[in-house]
Every structure is written in C-alpha cells, then in structure tokens.
Rosetta silent file (secondary structure, phi, psi, omega in degrees, C-alpha in Angstrom):
SEQUENCE: MNTTGRSILRVKVQARARKTGIERLGPEEFRIKITTPPVKGAANREVIKLLADYLDVPPSSLEIVRGKTSTQKLIAVTFPSP
SCORE:     score description
SCORE:     0.000 S_00000001
   1 L     0.000  136.368  177.694  -21.061   12.056   13.266 S_00000001
   2 L   -71.997  124.990 -178.503  -20.832   10.447    9.865 S_00000001
   3 L  -101.141    6.416  170.574  -22.112   12.930    7.230 S_00000001
   4 L  -132.340  144.030 -179.249  -22.344   10.378    4.427 S_00000001
   5 E    86.673 -130.195 -173.290  -24.244    7.131    4.640 S_00000001
   6 E  -134.117  138.180  176.333  -26.092    6.313    7.859 S_00000001
   7 E  -129.553  153.567  175.108  -25.648    7.273   11.515 S_00000001
   8 E  -111.176  125.405 -179.821  -27.504    6.303   14.678 S_00000001
   9 E  -107.997  140.535  173.547  -28.263    9.125   17.121 S_00000001
  10 E   -95.293  126.307 -175.110  -29.134    8.757   20.805 S_00000001
  11 E  -130.390  128.777  172.437  -31.892   11.191   21.714 S_00000001
  12 E  -103.604  123.493 -175.759  -33.427   12.026   25.102 S_00000001
  13 E  -110.422  133.728  172.345  -36.831   13.683   24.652 S_00000001
  14 E  -115.738  104.458  178.621  -38.620   15.875   27.159 S_00000001
  15 L   -82.830  161.428 -179.467  -42.234   16.334   26.062 S_00000001
  16 L    58.221   33.182  177.069  -44.474   19.084   27.458 S_00000001
  17 L   -75.312  163.994  178.766  -41.470   21.343   28.064 S_00000001
  18 L   -67.206  -38.211  177.384  -41.932   25.082   28.520 S_00000001
  19 L  -143.395  158.132 -177.239  -40.090   25.802   25.282 S_00000001
  20 L   -84.440  140.327  176.495  -38.732   23.886   22.316 S_00000001
  21 E  -173.696  161.946  177.660  -34.998   23.378   21.867 S_00000001
  22 E  -124.461  132.544  176.443  -32.167   21.038   20.939 S_00000001
  23 E  -122.547  125.858  178.487  -29.021   20.549   22.991 S_00000001
  24 E   -86.511  121.668 -178.038  -26.099   18.596   21.587 S_00000001
  25 E   -98.792  -19.410 -178.906  -24.570   16.428   24.328 S_00000001
  26 E  -170.199 -175.465 -177.006  -21.979   14.646   22.190 S_00000001
  27 L   -58.833  -34.835 -178.560  -21.128   13.759   18.592 S_00000001
  28 L  -132.921   31.737 -177.484  -24.191   11.511   18.238 S_00000001
  29 E  -135.927  132.613 -175.680  -26.201   12.382   21.350 S_00000001
  30 E  -135.694  154.018  167.239  -28.917   15.008   21.771 S_00000001
  31 E  -117.750  125.429 -178.669  -31.465   16.279   24.291 S_00000001
  32 E  -120.459  126.771  176.141  -34.622   17.620   22.650 S_00000001
  33 E  -107.857  130.616  179.420  -37.284   19.590   24.490 S_00000001
  34 L  -132.878  151.353  179.051  -40.690   19.944   22.857 S_00000001
  35 L   -85.780  -15.269 -177.634  -43.935   21.531   23.981 S_00000001
  36 L   -69.050  136.184  174.499  -46.029   18.845   22.260 S_00000001
  37 L   -75.786  153.130 -179.268  -47.613   16.187   24.506 S_00000001
  38 L   -80.776   70.050 -177.469  -46.780   12.535   23.750 S_00000001
  39 L  -122.715  125.295  176.176  -50.210   11.697   22.324 S_00000001
  40 L    52.044   38.055  175.338  -50.811    9.590   19.186 S_00000001
  41 L    79.586    3.386 -177.888  -47.267   10.073   17.887 S_00000001
  42 H   -62.868  -40.340  179.900  -47.432   13.893   17.861 S_00000001
  43 H   -65.771  -41.551  178.581  -44.282   14.211   19.977 S_00000001
  44 H   -62.484  -40.838  178.047  -42.347   11.821   17.720 S_00000001
  45 H   -63.573  -39.743  178.828  -43.358   13.805   14.643 S_00000001
  46 H   -66.822  -39.935  177.584  -42.201   17.022   16.316 S_00000001
  47 H   -60.932  -47.147  179.603  -38.868   15.418   17.289 S_00000001
  48 H   -60.244  -44.917 -178.885  -38.283   14.269   13.702 S_00000001
  49 H   -62.474  -47.239 -179.523  -39.147   17.722   12.342 S_00000001
  50 H   -64.501  -44.704 -178.698  -36.849   19.568   14.774 S_00000001
  51 H   -66.437  -38.025  177.483  -33.951   17.170   14.323 S_00000001
  52 H   -62.861  -43.343  177.396  -34.271   17.297   10.525 S_00000001
  53 H   -62.758  -43.304 -178.769  -34.123   21.107   10.622 S_00000001
  54 H   -62.795  -42.620 -177.559  -31.134   21.016   12.985 S_00000001
  55 H   -86.509   -6.186 -179.178  -29.215   18.518   10.820 S_00000001
  56 L    59.107   48.144  175.417  -30.335   20.175    7.560 S_00000001
  57 L  -130.092  159.252  176.488  -31.741   16.946    6.112 S_00000001
  58 L   -69.937  145.770  179.194  -35.270   16.103    4.938 S_00000001
  59 H   -55.811  -28.226  179.778  -37.526   14.548    7.616 S_00000001
  60 H   -66.490  -15.065  179.196  -37.885   11.467    5.409 S_00000001
  61 H   -88.220    0.237  178.394  -34.197   10.675    6.042 S_00000001
  62 E  -110.069  141.665  179.183  -34.844   10.171    9.777 S_00000001
  63 E  -144.937  129.621  174.882  -36.350    7.036   11.324 S_00000001
  64 E   -78.327  114.298 -177.552  -36.967    6.122   14.965 S_00000001
  65 E   -97.678  -18.775  176.364  -35.496    2.632   15.231 S_00000001
  66 E  -154.141  138.319  174.178  -35.970    2.186   18.978 S_00000001
  67 L    95.383   30.003 -178.861  -37.993    3.965   21.638 S_00000001
  68 L   -60.091  -28.017  179.485  -41.143    5.073   19.823 S_00000001
  69 L  -113.461   18.786 -177.160  -43.004    5.099   23.159 S_00000001
  70 L  -122.579  162.086  174.622  -40.027    6.045   25.339 S_00000001
  71 L   -79.001  -19.987  176.729  -38.169    9.256   26.175 S_00000001
  72 E   -97.078  119.677 -176.018  -34.915    7.516   25.165 S_00000001
  73 E  -126.998  150.594  167.341  -34.773    7.051   21.398 S_00000001
  74 E  -112.105  122.722 -177.257  -32.377    5.768   18.773 S_00000001
  75 E  -119.870  124.573  177.323  -32.863    7.624   15.517 S_00000001
  76 E   -86.936  134.552  177.403  -31.263    6.553   12.247 S_00000001
  77 E  -118.472  125.117  175.522  -30.179    9.330    9.899 S_00000001
  78 E  -105.756  112.946 -179.192  -29.511    8.610    6.247 S_00000001
  79 E   -87.420  140.434  179.625  -27.402   11.371    4.751 S_00000001
  80 L   -67.341  151.145  176.537  -27.643   12.070    1.031 S_00000001
  81 L   -72.190  143.038  179.985  -24.664   11.250   -1.155 S_00000001
  82 L   -69.623    0.000    0.000  -22.610   14.287   -2.225 S_00000001
C-alpha cells in the first residue's frame, strides 16, 4: 500500500456481524465486520471510522468511491505528506 499520496482499497463489508473486526486479506484488500445495520449510511460511517483507526489516518482522508449501497466497496485513502 502506498503510504504517501492516494491509494484505493478493496473492502468487503459484513454488516450485522456478531462482533466488530478488520481482517487484512492483501496489501490493499480488507474484510470488515461491523455490528451496525446498513440503515441510512450508519454502516458506511462505521466502516470509515474503523478503517481510519486501523490505518492511523483521520476519517476525513477516507472516501467511498464505489459501492455505497453494496457490501463490496472501493475506498480511496489520501495519506498526509510527511
């Protein structure tokens, strides 16, 4: 994963899971389990929050570019300049 500039991550989301967690499947691929139901964008907000914590970046640096209503998402990450 590129740690400067911008990267695109492939994310598979499982909403309404028993417990929350992130599993790294590859350099730019993740599986995220959240307990939040996919209602009115709540699940997407939870995904952004968890992924931002995992990557140690502010949530504002993440953007869902594809899949806002799907379990398969492409999320752009803009890393701060050193």
